LOTOR-314093 format. One record per residue (C-alpha): residue in three letters; x, y negated, z negated; residue number from 1. Coordinates in Angstrom, 1 decimal. Each point is the difference from the previous one (the first is absolute). Example, Ala and Ser with C-alpha at 12.3 -4.5 7.8 and 13.67 -1.06 7.14 Angstrom:
! LOTOR-314093
<r rest="ALA" px="12.3" py="4.5" pz="-7.8" nr="1"/>
<r rest="SER" px="1.4" py="-3.4" pz="0.7" nr="2"/>
***
This chain:
! LOTOR-314093
<r rest="MET" px="0.1" py="0.1" pz="0.0" nr="1"/>
<r rest="GLU" px="2.9" py="-2.4" pz="-0.4" nr="2"/>
<r rest="ARG" px="-1.7" py="-2.0" pz="-3.0" nr="3"/>
<r rest="LEU" px="3.1" py="-1.9" pz="-0.5" nr="4"/>
<r rest="ALA" px="1.1" py="-1.0" pz="3.5" nr="5"/>
<r rest="GLY" px="1.7" py="-3.1" pz="0.1" nr="6"/>
<r rest="LYS" px="0.8" py="-0.1" pz="-3.7" nr="7"/>
<r rest="ASN" px="3.8" py="0.1" pz="-1.5" nr="8"/>
<r rest="ALA" px="0.5" py="1.7" pz="-3.3" nr="9"/>
<r rest="ILE" px="2.9" py="0.2" pz="-2.5" nr="10"/>
<r rest="VAL" px="0.4" py="3.3" pz="-2.2" nr="11"/>
<r rest="THR" px="2.5" py="0.2" pz="-2.6" nr="12"/>
<r rest="GLY" px="1.5" py="3.3" pz="-0.9" nr="13"/>
<r rest="ALA" px="-1.2" py="1.3" pz="3.4" nr="14"/>
<r rest="GLY" px="2.9" py="2.4" pz="0.5" nr="15"/>
<r rest="HIS" px="-1.6" py="2.9" pz="-1.3" nr="16"/>
<r rest="GLY" px="-3.2" py="1.6" pz="-2.1" nr="17"/>
<r rest="ILE" px="-3.0" py="-2.1" pz="-0.5" nr="18"/>
<r rest="GLY" px="1.8" py="-3.3" pz="1.6" nr="19"/>
<r rest="ARG" px="0.6" py="2.1" pz="3.4" nr="20"/>
<r rest="GLY" px="-3.6" py="1.3" pz="0.0" nr="21"/>
<r rest="ILE" px="-1.3" py="-3.4" pz="-0.4" nr="22"/>
<r rest="ALA" px="2.4" py="-1.4" pz="2.7" nr="23"/>
<r rest="LEU" px="-1.2" py="2.8" pz="2.5" nr="24"/>
<r rest="ARG" px="-3.5" py="-0.4" pz="-0.7" nr="25"/>
<r rest="LEU" px="0.2" py="-4.0" pz="0.6" nr="26"/>
<r rest="ALA" px="1.8" py="0.7" pz="3.4" nr="27"/>
<r rest="GLU" px="-2.4" py="2.5" pz="1.0" nr="28"/>
<r rest="GLU" px="-2.7" py="-2.5" pz="-0.2" nr="29"/>
<r rest="GLY" px="2.0" py="-2.3" pz="1.9" nr="30"/>
<r rest="ALA" px="2.0" py="-2.3" pz="-2.3" nr="31"/>
<r rest="SER" px="3.8" py="-1.0" pz="0.5" nr="32"/>
<r rest="VAL" px="1.8" py="1.0" pz="-3.0" nr="33"/>
<r rest="VAL" px="3.0" py="-1.4" pz="-2.2" nr="34"/>
<r rest="VAL" px="1.5" py="3.3" pz="-1.6" nr="35"/>
<r rest="ALA" px="1.8" py="-1.7" pz="-3.1" nr="36"/>
<r rest="TYR" px="2.2" py="2.3" pz="-1.9" nr="37"/>
<r rest="GLY" px="2.1" py="-0.2" pz="-3.2" nr="38"/>
<r rest="HIS" px="2.9" py="2.5" pz="0.5" nr="39"/>
<r rest="ASP" px="-0.6" py="2.8" pz="2.6" nr="40"/>
<r rest="ILE" px="0.4" py="-1.4" pz="3.3" nr="41"/>
<r rest="GLU" px="0.0" py="3.5" pz="1.7" nr="42"/>
<r rest="LYS" px="-3.5" py="0.7" pz="-1.4" nr="43"/>
<r rest="ALA" px="-1.2" py="-3.5" pz="1.2" nr="44"/>
<r rest="GLU" px="1.2" py="0.8" pz="3.4" nr="45"/>
<r rest="GLU" px="-1.9" py="3.1" pz="0.0" nr="46"/>
<r rest="THR" px="-3.2" py="-1.8" pz="-0.8" nr="47"/>
<r rest="ALA" px="0.7" py="-2.6" pz="2.5" nr="48"/>
<r rest="ASP" px="0.7" py="2.9" pz="2.7" nr="49"/>
<r rest="LEU" px="-3.3" py="1.4" pz="-0.7" nr="50"/>
<r rest="ILE" px="-1.6" py="-3.5" pz="0.4" nr="51"/>
<r rest="ARG" px="1.8" py="-0.4" pz="3.2" nr="52"/>
<r rest="GLY" px="-1.5" py="3.3" pz="1.3" nr="53"/>
<r rest="LEU" px="-3.5" py="-1.7" pz="-0.5" nr="54"/>
<r rest="GLU" px="1.3" py="-2.5" pz="2.3" nr="55"/>
<r rest="ARG" px="-0.2" py="-2.8" pz="-2.7" nr="56"/>
<r rest="LYS" px="2.2" py="-2.8" pz="-0.6" nr="57"/>
<r rest="VAL" px="2.2" py="0.5" pz="-3.2" nr="58"/>
<r rest="LEU" px="2.8" py="-1.7" pz="-2.1" nr="59"/>
<r rest="VAL" px="2.2" py="1.6" pz="-2.3" nr="60"/>
<r rest="THR" px="1.2" py="-2.4" pz="-2.9" nr="61"/>
<r rest="LYS" px="1.9" py="0.6" pz="-3.3" nr="62"/>
<r rest="CYS" px="-1.8" py="-1.5" pz="-2.7" nr="63"/>
<r rest="ASP" px="0.8" py="0.1" pz="-3.8" nr="64"/>
<r rest="VAL" px="-3.4" py="-0.9" pz="-1.4" nr="65"/>
<r rest="THR" px="1.5" py="-1.4" pz="-3.0" nr="66"/>
<r rest="LEU" px="2.0" py="-2.5" pz="1.6" nr="67"/>
<r rest="SER" px="-1.7" py="-3.1" pz="1.3" nr="68"/>
<r rest="SER" px="2.6" py="-0.5" pz="2.7" nr="69"/>
<r rest="ASP" px="-0.5" py="3.3" pz="1.6" nr="70"/>
<r rest="VAL" px="-3.8" py="-0.6" pz="-0.1" nr="71"/>
<r rest="ALA" px="0.6" py="-3.2" pz="1.8" nr="72"/>
<r rest="LYS" px="2.2" py="1.5" pz="2.5" nr="73"/>
<r rest="THR" px="-2.5" py="2.9" pz="0.7" nr="74"/>
<r rest="VAL" px="-2.9" py="-2.6" pz="0.2" nr="75"/>
<r rest="GLU" px="2.0" py="-2.5" pz="2.4" nr="76"/>
<r rest="ALA" px="0.9" py="3.1" pz="2.3" nr="77"/>
<r rest="ALA" px="-3.6" py="1.2" pz="0.3" nr="78"/>
<r rest="ILE" px="-1.3" py="-3.4" pz="1.0" nr="79"/>
<r rest="ARG" px="3.0" py="-0.2" pz="2.5" nr="80"/>
<r rest="GLU" px="-0.8" py="3.4" pz="1.4" nr="81"/>
<r rest="PHE" px="-3.8" py="0.0" pz="0.0" nr="82"/>
<r rest="GLY" px="-0.9" py="-3.6" pz="-0.5" nr="83"/>
<r rest="SER" px="-2.3" py="0.4" pz="-3.1" nr="84"/>
<r rest="ILE" px="-0.8" py="2.3" pz="-2.7" nr="85"/>
<r rest="ASP" px="-3.4" py="1.3" pz="-0.5" nr="86"/>
<r rest="VAL" px="0.5" py="2.7" pz="-2.5" nr="87"/>
<r rest="LEU" px="2.2" py="0.7" pz="-2.9" nr="88"/>
<r rest="VAL" px="0.1" py="3.3" pz="-1.9" nr="89"/>
<r rest="ASN" px="2.0" py="0.0" pz="-3.1" nr="90"/>
<r rest="ASN" px="1.0" py="3.7" pz="-0.4" nr="91"/>
<r rest="ALA" px="3.6" py="-0.1" pz="-1.0" nr="92"/>
<r rest="GLY" px="0.6" py="2.1" pz="-3.3" nr="93"/>
<r rest="ILE" px="1.9" py="2.0" pz="-2.1" nr="94"/>
<r rest="ALA" px="-0.8" py="2.7" pz="-2.9" nr="95"/>
<r rest="ARG" px="1.8" py="1.2" pz="-3.0" nr="96"/>
<r rest="ASP" px="-1.0" py="2.3" pz="-2.6" nr="97"/>
<r rest="THR" px="1.3" py="-1.3" pz="-3.4" nr="98"/>
<r rest="PRO" px="-1.5" py="0.3" pz="-3.5" nr="99"/>
<r rest="PHE" px="-1.0" py="-3.4" pz="-1.4" nr="100"/>
<r rest="ILE" px="2.6" py="-0.2" pz="-2.6" nr="101"/>
<r rest="ASP" px="2.7" py="0.6" pz="2.5" nr="102"/>
<r rest="ILE" px="-0.8" py="-2.5" pz="2.7" nr="103"/>
<r rest="SER" px="3.1" py="-2.2" pz="0.2" nr="104"/>
<r rest="GLU" px="-0.6" py="-3.9" pz="0.6" nr="105"/>
<r rest="GLU" px="1.7" py="0.7" pz="3.4" nr="106"/>
<r rest="GLU" px="-2.5" py="2.7" pz="0.9" nr="107"/>
<r rest="TRP" px="-3.0" py="-2.3" pz="-1.1" nr="108"/>
<r rest="ASP" px="1.2" py="-2.8" pz="2.0" nr="109"/>
<r rest="LEU" px="0.6" py="2.0" pz="3.1" nr="110"/>
<r rest="MET" px="-3.5" py="1.6" pz="-0.2" nr="111"/>
<r rest="LEU" px="-1.9" py="-3.3" pz="-0.5" nr="112"/>
<r rest="ASP" px="2.2" py="-1.8" pz="2.6" nr="113"/>
<r rest="THR" px="-0.5" py="2.4" pz="2.8" nr="114"/>
<r rest="HIS" px="-3.7" py="0.3" pz="-0.5" nr="115"/>
<r rest="LEU" px="-1.2" py="-3.2" pz="-1.3" nr="116"/>
<r rest="LYS" px="2.7" py="-2.6" pz="0.6" nr="117"/>
<r rest="GLY" px="0.4" py="1.6" pz="3.6" nr="118"/>
<r rest="SER" px="-3.9" py="-0.2" pz="0.8" nr="119"/>
<r rest="TYR" px="0.1" py="-3.6" pz="-1.4" nr="120"/>
<r rest="LEU" px="2.9" py="-1.2" pz="2.1" nr="121"/>
<r rest="CYS" px="-1.2" py="1.6" pz="3.2" nr="122"/>
<r rest="SER" px="-3.8" py="-1.1" pz="-0.5" nr="123"/>
<r rest="GLN" px="1.2" py="-3.7" pz="-0.8" nr="124"/>
<r rest="GLN" px="2.1" py="-0.2" pz="3.0" nr="125"/>
<r rest="VAL" px="-2.3" py="1.8" pz="2.5" nr="126"/>
<r rest="ALA" px="-3.0" py="-2.1" pz="-1.3" nr="127"/>
<r rest="ARG" px="1.7" py="-3.3" pz="0.6" nr="128"/>
<r rest="SER" px="0.6" py="1.2" pz="3.6" nr="129"/>
<r rest="MET" px="-3.7" py="1.2" pz="0.4" nr="130"/>
<r rest="ILE" px="-1.2" py="-3.3" pz="-1.5" nr="131"/>
<r rest="GLY" px="2.4" py="-1.9" pz="2.5" nr="132"/>
<r rest="ALA" px="-1.4" py="1.8" pz="3.0" nr="133"/>
<r rest="GLY" px="-3.4" py="-0.7" pz="-1.2" nr="134"/>
<r rest="ARG" px="-1.5" py="3.5" pz="1.2" nr="135"/>
<r rest="GLY" px="-0.4" py="1.9" pz="-3.5" nr="136"/>
<r rest="GLY" px="1.3" py="3.2" pz="-0.5" nr="137"/>
<r rest="THR" px="0.0" py="3.2" pz="-2.2" nr="138"/>
<r rest="ILE" px="2.4" py="1.1" pz="-3.0" nr="139"/>
<r rest="ILE" px="-0.5" py="3.5" pz="-1.1" nr="140"/>
<r rest="ASN" px="1.8" py="1.2" pz="-3.3" nr="141"/>
<r rest="ILE" px="1.1" py="3.4" pz="-0.7" nr="142"/>
<r rest="SER" px="-0.7" py="0.7" pz="-3.5" nr="143"/>
<r rest="SER" px="-0.7" py="3.5" pz="-1.9" nr="144"/>
<r rest="ILE" px="-2.6" py="1.5" pz="-1.9" nr="145"/>
<r rest="LYS" px="2.6" py="-0.3" pz="-2.8" nr="146"/>
<r rest="GLY" px="-0.5" py="-3.8" pz="0.1" nr="147"/>
<r rest="SER" px="-3.7" py="0.9" pz="-1.4" nr="148"/>
<r rest="GLN" px="1.0" py="3.3" pz="-1.9" nr="149"/>
<r rest="PRO" px="3.5" py="-0.3" pz="-1.5" nr="150"/>
<r rest="VAL" px="1.8" py="3.4" pz="-0.5" nr="151"/>
<r rest="PRO" px="2.7" py="1.0" pz="-2.2" nr="152"/>
<r rest="LEU" px="3.8" py="-0.3" pz="1.6" nr="153"/>
<r rest="ALA" px="-1.2" py="-2.9" pz="2.3" nr="154"/>
<r rest="LEU" px="-1.2" py="-2.8" pz="-2.2" nr="155"/>
<r rest="HIS" px="2.0" py="-2.6" pz="1.6" nr="156"/>
<r rest="TYR" px="-1.2" py="1.2" pz="3.5" nr="157"/>
<r rest="SER" px="-3.7" py="0.0" pz="-1.5" nr="158"/>
<r rest="ALA" px="0.8" py="-3.6" pz="-1.2" nr="159"/>
<r rest="ALA" px="1.3" py="-1.1" pz="3.1" nr="160"/>
<r rest="LYS" px="-2.8" py="1.0" pz="2.3" nr="161"/>
<r rest="ALA" px="-2.6" py="-1.1" pz="-2.5" nr="162"/>
<r rest="GLY" px="1.8" py="-3.5" pz="0.2" nr="163"/>
<r rest="LEU" px="-0.2" py="0.5" pz="3.8" nr="164"/>
<r rest="GLU" px="-3.7" py="0.6" pz="-0.3" nr="165"/>
<r rest="SER" px="-0.5" py="-3.3" pz="-2.1" nr="166"/>
<r rest="LEU" px="2.2" py="-1.6" pz="2.9" nr="167"/>
<r rest="THR" px="-2.3" py="1.3" pz="2.7" nr="168"/>
<r rest="ARG" px="-3.1" py="-1.5" pz="-1.7" nr="169"/>
<r rest="GLY" px="1.4" py="-3.5" pz="-0.8" nr="170"/>
<r rest="THR" px="1.5" py="-0.4" pz="3.6" nr="171"/>
<r rest="ALA" px="-3.1" py="1.1" pz="1.4" nr="172"/>
<r rest="TYR" px="-1.8" py="-2.8" pz="-1.7" nr="173"/>
<r rest="GLU" px="2.6" py="-2.8" pz="0.9" nr="174"/>
<r rest="LEU" px="0.4" py="1.1" pz="3.4" nr="175"/>
<r rest="ALA" px="-3.4" py="0.5" pz="1.0" nr="176"/>
<r rest="PRO" px="-0.5" py="-3.7" pz="1.2" nr="177"/>
<r rest="TYR" px="2.6" py="0.6" pz="2.5" nr="178"/>
<r rest="GLY" px="-1.8" py="3.1" pz="1.4" nr="179"/>
<r rest="ILE" px="2.6" py="2.5" pz="-1.4" nr="180"/>
<r rest="ARG" px="-1.5" py="3.0" pz="-1.6" nr="181"/>
<r rest="VAL" px="2.0" py="2.0" pz="-2.5" nr="182"/>
<r rest="ASN" px="-0.8" py="3.6" pz="-1.3" nr="183"/>
<r rest="ALA" px="1.9" py="2.7" pz="-1.6" nr="184"/>
<r rest="ILE" px="0.0" py="3.9" pz="0.5" nr="185"/>
<r rest="GLU" px="0.6" py="2.5" pz="-2.9" nr="186"/>
<r rest="PRO" px="1.4" py="3.2" pz="1.6" nr="187"/>
<r rest="GLY" px="-0.3" py="3.2" pz="-2.1" nr="188"/>
<r rest="ALA" px="2.3" py="2.9" pz="0.4" nr="189"/>
<r rest="THR" px="1.1" py="-0.4" pz="3.6" nr="190"/>
<r rest="VAL" px="2.5" py="2.0" pz="2.0" nr="191"/>
<r rest="SER" px="3.2" py="-2.3" pz="-0.1" nr="192"/>
<r rest="GLY" px="3.7" py="0.0" pz="-1.1" nr="193"/>
<r rest="MET" px="-1.0" py="-1.0" pz="-3.2" nr="194"/>
<r rest="THR" px="-2.4" py="3.0" pz="-0.8" nr="195"/>
<r rest="HIS" px="2.1" py="2.6" pz="1.9" nr="196"/>
<r rest="PRO" px="1.8" py="1.1" pz="-3.1" nr="197"/>
<r rest="PHE" px="-3.4" py="0.9" pz="-1.7" nr="198"/>
<r rest="LEU" px="-1.7" py="1.3" pz="3.0" nr="199"/>
<r rest="ALA" px="2.8" py="2.5" pz="0.4" nr="200"/>
<r rest="LYS" px="-0.6" py="1.6" pz="-3.2" nr="201"/>
<r rest="PRO" px="-3.1" py="2.5" pz="0.2" nr="202"/>
<r rest="ASP" px="-1.2" py="-0.3" pz="-3.5" nr="203"/>
<r rest="ILE" px="0.2" py="-4.0" pz="0.0" nr="204"/>
<r rest="LYS" px="-1.7" py="0.0" pz="3.4" nr="205"/>
<r rest="LYS" px="-2.7" py="2.3" pz="-1.4" nr="206"/>
<r rest="ARG" px="-0.8" py="-2.2" pz="-3.0" nr="207"/>
<r rest="MET" px="0.1" py="-3.2" pz="2.3" nr="208"/>
<r rest="LEU" px="-2.8" py="1.8" pz="2.3" nr="209"/>
<r rest="GLU" px="-1.9" py="1.0" pz="-2.9" nr="210"/>
<r rest="SER" px="-0.2" py="-3.6" pz="-1.1" nr="211"/>
<r rest="ILE" px="-1.1" py="-1.3" pz="3.3" nr="212"/>
<r rest="PRO" px="-3.9" py="0.2" pz="0.6" nr="213"/>
<r rest="LEU" px="0.6" py="0.6" pz="3.8" nr="214"/>
<r rest="HIS" px="2.4" py="2.4" pz="-0.5" nr="215"/>
<r rest="ARG" px="2.8" py="-1.0" pz="2.3" nr="216"/>
<r rest="ILE" px="3.0" py="-2.5" pz="-0.1" nr="217"/>
<r rest="GLY" px="-0.4" py="-3.1" pz="2.0" nr="218"/>
<r rest="THR" px="2.1" py="-1.0" pz="3.0" nr="219"/>
<r rest="PRO" px="1.5" py="-2.9" pz="1.2" nr="220"/>
<r rest="GLU" px="-2.6" py="0.0" pz="2.6" nr="221"/>
<r rest="ASP" px="-2.7" py="-0.5" pz="-2.5" nr="222"/>
<r rest="VAL" px="1.6" py="-3.1" pz="-1.3" nr="223"/>
<r rest="GLY" px="0.6" py="-1.2" pz="3.6" nr="224"/>
<r rest="ASN" px="-3.5" py="0.3" pz="1.0" nr="225"/>
<r rest="LEU" px="-1.2" py="-2.1" pz="-2.8" nr="226"/>
<r rest="VAL" px="2.8" py="-2.5" pz="0.8" nr="227"/>
<r rest="VAL" px="-1.3" py="-0.3" pz="3.5" nr="228"/>
<r rest="PHE" px="-3.6" py="-0.5" pz="-1.1" nr="229"/>
<r rest="LEU" px="1.2" py="-2.9" pz="-2.4" nr="230"/>
<r rest="ALA" px="2.2" py="-1.6" pz="2.8" nr="231"/>
<r rest="SER" px="-2.9" py="0.0" pz="2.5" nr="232"/>
<r rest="SER" px="-3.0" py="-2.2" pz="0.4" nr="233"/>
<r rest="GLU" px="-2.3" py="2.7" pz="-1.2" nr="234"/>
<r rest="SER" px="1.1" py="-1.0" pz="-3.7" nr="235"/>
<r rest="ASP" px="-0.6" py="-3.6" pz="0.6" nr="236"/>
<r rest="TYR" px="-1.8" py="-0.5" pz="-3.1" nr="237"/>
<r rest="ILE" px="2.0" py="2.1" pz="-2.4" nr="238"/>
<r rest="THR" px="2.5" py="-1.8" pz="-2.2" nr="239"/>
<r rest="GLY" px="1.7" py="0.7" pz="-3.2" nr="240"/>
<r rest="ALA" px="-1.0" py="3.6" pz="0.0" nr="241"/>
<r rest="ILE" px="2.0" py="2.7" pz="-1.7" nr="242"/>
<r rest="ILE" px="-0.9" py="3.3" pz="1.8" nr="243"/>
<r rest="PRO" px="1.1" py="3.2" pz="-1.0" nr="244"/>
<r rest="VAL" px="1.0" py="2.8" pz="2.4" nr="245"/>
<r rest="ASP" px="0.3" py="2.8" pz="-2.5" nr="246"/>
<r rest="GLY" px="-2.2" py="2.9" pz="0.9" nr="247"/>
<r rest="GLY" px="-2.3" py="-1.2" pz="-3.0" nr="248"/>
<r rest="VAL" px="2.4" py="0.1" pz="-2.6" nr="249"/>
<r rest="LEU" px="-1.1" py="-3.0" pz="-1.7" nr="250"/>
<r rest="THR" px="-3.4" py="1.2" pz="0.1" nr="251"/>
<r rest="ALA" px="1.0" py="2.5" pz="-2.7" nr="252"/>
<r rest="PRO" px="-2.1" py="-0.5" pz="-3.3" nr="253"/>
<r rest="THR" px="1.9" py="-1.1" pz="-2.9" nr="254"/>
<r rest="VAL" px="0.0" py="2.7" pz="-3.1" nr="255"/>
<r rest="VAL" px="-0.5" py="-1.7" pz="-3.4" nr="256"/>
***
């Protein structure tokens, strides 16, 4: 259908996993895509080659989202290459499993800088560009169900995602007058590099599946499908929403 024909998108952390799935779905629907990566250029180029195979325009940029200088270079490169930015997907992220009492100040800062500060920097600079262009746009933040439901060993990750969801609601309100919509997606267990160590263990995978009402692990395409919808005109009246893509995990009743 090419619902995004003529649109230009930036996807951070697009080299693999959920980010790659998002970038490919955007390209399949007609968008030109900036594949922004943090460290692994080979993975980023693999994503870019898949997009080229779809005969879409693609630009690969190195972007440490915690550095405003890197973010500025990526935004400038995107505008230089494509002329404008219509869609930003803040997907770059990291994961660490550390008991709360063992989280170092350095690890805490890295977690919040990557997920929260990075999304703030990217959103602010892209929003300025969108406002200047005067044609609105869409910002989509990739959060996690852990932002709504903190879990042991990942409290700094949960805190960062909860902050990202607050940022989503606040920016949705402030940017609405400019025609810029901001929403967030909460993936549950999804096939990616972060979850591979767990899914590779049959006993852990079995417990994960038992906790999911739809009884399957999510895929990057599941998240990418929602990103396409939120980036398209089909969602023109949706902003400030936090939408889970979790197979129903958050619907589980609380045991008192």
